[in-house]
Backbone as CSV, one residue per row, in Angstrom:
resi,resn,N_x,N_y,N_z,CA_x,CA_y,CA_z,C_x,C_y,C_z
1,UNK,18.346,-30.613,9.255,18.779,-29.251,9.400,17.830,-28.505,10.329
2,UNK,18.361,-27.843,11.340,17.546,-27.123,12.312,17.033,-25.820,11.711
3,UNK,15.760,-25.529,11.975,15.158,-24.301,11.468,14.660,-23.446,12.627
4,UNK,14.425,-22.177,12.349,13.851,-21.261,13.332,12.692,-20.523,12.686
5,UNK,11.673,-20.309,13.477,10.524,-19.540,13.022,10.858,-18.062,13.206
6,UNK,10.560,-17.274,12.187,10.844,-15.847,12.244,9.777,-15.071,11.498
7,UNK,9.719,-13.783,11.788,8.852,-12.868,11.062,9.751,-11.805,10.434
8,UNK,9.673,-11.680,9.121,10.427,-10.667,8.394,9.438,-9.562,8.032
9,UNK,9.696,-8.365,8.529,8.838,-7.225,8.251,9.544,-6.317,7.260
10,UNK,8.848,-5.970,6.192,9.443,-5.218,5.091,8.585,-3.987,4.805
11,UNK,9.243,-2.838,4.649,8.556,-1.625,4.214,9.183,-1.205,2.894
12,UNK,8.338,-1.101,1.871,8.807,-0.748,0.533,8.375,0.683,0.221
13,UNK,9.361,1.549,0.017,9.088,2.938,-0.353,9.353,3.187,-1.840
14,UNK,10.133,2.328,-2.472,10.484,2.478,-3.885,9.906,1.308,-4.678
15,UNK,8.852,1.571,-5.442,8.180,0.496,-6.190,9.085,-0.149,-7.230
16,UNK,10.166,0.509,-7.600,11.116,-0.070,-8.554,11.787,-1.323,-7.984
17,UNK,11.769,-1.493,-6.671,12.409,-2.639,-6.028,11.482,-3.837,-5.867
18,UNK,10.219,-3.681,-6.194,9.231,-4.741,-5.955,9.542,-6.016,-6.739
19,UNK,9.926,-5.901,-7.992,10.203,-7.092,-8.804,11.350,-7.904,-8.204
20,UNK,12.428,-7.250,-7.809,13.569,-7.952,-7.217,13.184,-8.534,-5.854
21,UNK,12.375,-7.804,-5.081,11.900,-8.308,-3.793,11.109,-9.587,-3.991
22,UNK,10.182,-9.595,-4.936,9.382,-10.795,-5.194,10.251,-11.961,-5.658
23,UNK,11.288,-11.662,-6.418,12.222,-12.698,-6.863,12.939,-13.330,-5.660
24,UNK,13.381,-12.503,-4.727,14.059,-13.012,-3.535,13.110,-13.851,-2.674
25,UNK,11.872,-13.396,-2.536,10.897,-14.156,-1.751,10.542,-15.472,-2.434
26,UNK,10.503,-15.470,-3.749,10.228,-16.701,-4.497,11.323,-17.740,-4.243
27,UNK,12.571,-17.291,-4.167,13.690,-18.202,-3.896,13.528,-18.897,-2.545
28,UNK,12.908,-18.228,-1.589,12.716,-18.792,-0.245,11.333,-19.405,-0.081
29,UNK,10.608,-19.546,-1.167,9.214,-19.980,-1.136,8.927,-21.236,-0.339
30,UNK,9.825,-22.215,-0.389,9.527,-23.475,0.314,9.596,-23.330,1.831
31,UNK,10.177,-22.240,2.317,10.281,-22.001,3.749,9.223,-21.035,4.277
32,UNK,8.556,-20.317,3.374,7.598,-19.299,3.795,6.297,-19.955,4.246
33,UNK,5.887,-19.611,5.467,4.647,-20.128,6.045,3.465,-19.304,5.536
34,UNK,3.637,-17.992,5.495,2.572,-17.103,5.048,3.115,-15.711,4.769
35,UNK,2.313,-14.943,4.040,2.733,-13.608,3.633,1.515,-12.697,3.651
36,UNK,1.699,-11.480,4.179,0.622,-10.506,4.186,1.178,-9.184,3.669
37,UNK,0.518,-8.608,2.699,0.946,-7.322,2.164,-0.150,-6.286,2.328
38,UNK,0.247,-5.104,2.773,-0.709,-4.030,2.987,-0.242,-2.790,2.232
39,UNK,-0.966,-2.365,1.215,-0.615,-1.108,0.558,-1.135,0.060,1.392
40,UNK,-0.263,0.974,1.740,-0.661,2.165,2.498,-0.611,3.342,1.525
41,UNK,-1.680,3.484,0.775,-1.733,4.437,-0.336,-1.521,5.884,0.108
42,UNK,-2.044,6.253,1.277,-1.908,7.627,1.753,-0.444,8.030,1.935
43,UNK,0.404,7.069,2.283,1.830,7.341,2.492,2.686,6.886,1.318
44,UNK,2.092,6.189,0.359,2.820,5.722,-0.812,3.823,4.618,-0.517
45,UNK,3.503,3.776,0.469,4.393,2.666,0.829,3.615,1.351,0.848
46,UNK,4.345,0.263,0.893,3.763,-1.066,1.063,4.416,-1.715,2.264
47,UNK,3.605,-2.351,3.091,4.087,-3.039,4.288,3.849,-4.524,4.071
48,UNK,4.912,-5.318,4.214,4.823,-6.760,3.967,5.347,-7.496,5.193
49,UNK,4.621,-8.500,5.601,5.031,-9.341,6.716,5.144,-10.776,6.224
50,UNK,6.293,-11.390,6.473,6.557,-12.758,6.031,6.795,-13.637,7.257
51,UNK,6.024,-14.706,7.400,6.294,-15.715,8.428,7.101,-16.814,7.756
52,UNK,8.233,-17.182,8.348,9.150,-18.130,7.715,9.672,-19.128,8.750
53,UNK,9.881,-20.350,8.313,10.495,-21.398,9.145,11.646,-21.961,8.324
54,UNK,12.847,-21.458,8.583,14.007,-21.786,7.753,15.259,-21.834,8.618
55,UNK,16.348,-22.395,8.102,17.615,-22.297,8.824,17.952,-20.817,9.055
56,UNK,18.480,-20.508,10.223,18.733,-19.118,10.570,19.659,-18.433,9.561
57,UNK,20.642,-19.149,9.061,21.552,-18.568,8.064,20.798,-18.128,6.812
58,UNK,19.847,-18.948,6.371,19.077,-18.619,5.184,18.193,-17.400,5.431
59,UNK,17.544,-17.361,6.589,16.694,-16.219,6.932,17.528,-14.943,6.972
60,UNK,18.696,-15.010,7.583,19.582,-13.839,7.652,20.044,-13.416,6.262
61,UNK,20.350,-14.386,5.423,20.798,-14.094,4.056,19.705,-13.387,3.260
62,UNK,18.482,-13.912,3.349,17.360,-13.309,2.629,17.102,-11.894,3.145
63,UNK,17.092,-11.729,4.458,16.858,-10.411,5.047,17.930,-9.419,4.611
64,UNK,19.168,-9.866,4.574,20.258,-9.001,4.144,20.115,-8.564,2.704
65,UNK,19.763,-9.497,1.834,19.574,-9.164,0.416,18.410,-8.191,0.237
66,UNK,17.334,-8.425,0.971,16.171,-7.533,0.886,16.550,-6.141,1.381
67,UNK,17.284,-6.082,2.471,17.674,-4.796,3.050,18.594,-3.970,2.167
68,UNK,19.273,-4.616,1.225,20.152,-3.891,0.304,19.416,-3.336,-0.921
69,UNK,18.133,-3.665,-1.052,17.356,-3.125,-2.168,17.084,-1.638,-1.918
70,UNK,17.156,-0.817,-2.973,16.898,0.613,-2.806,15.462,0.874,-2.347
71,UNK,15.314,1.744,-1.345,13.994,2.127,-0.876,13.262,1.051,-0.104
72,UNK,14.009,0.080,0.452,13.398,-1.020,1.207,14.044,-1.103,2.592
73,UNK,13.207,-1.207,3.617,13.665,-1.394,4.992,13.174,-2.754,5.463
74,UNK,14.015,-3.482,6.194,13.642,-4.819,6.665,14.119,-5.037,8.098
75,UNK,13.309,-5.725,8.875,13.666,-6.148,10.240,13.195,-7.583,10.409
76,UNK,13.976,-8.369,11.131,13.641,-9.774,11.351,13.569,-10.048,12.848
77,UNK,12.532,-10.753,13.253,12.329,-11.139,14.649,12.225,-12.659,14.694
78,UNK,12.978,-13.279,15.621,12.985,-14.737,15.743,12.187,-15.182,16.945
79,UNK,11.490,-16.315,16.802,10.788,-16.933,17.918,11.803,-17.655,18.807
80,UNK,11.503,-17.796,20.064,12.394,-18.477,21.011,11.993,-19.945,21.190
81,UNK,11.493,-20.572,20.155,11.090,-21.978,20.235,12.301,-22.880,20.334
82,UNK,12.180,-23.912,21.121,13.259,-24.914,21.249,12.824,-26.198,20.585
């Protein structure tokens, strides 16, 4: 199965969504290369960056589910590796 490297950037404004977000990321755990989380206390948000190497459909599915969580914004960027 062909995979693509991508970076999923997530901004969490509603802490009530964190448990469901972590559940979704756990489901994709075998594809995640690394994860970095930064709490920005002054603004009351959390910034999370996920490096992933997965089939594009799976990455899109995960990003879509994350983006539907209340108070969560997500953007995905794909590498142009062949």
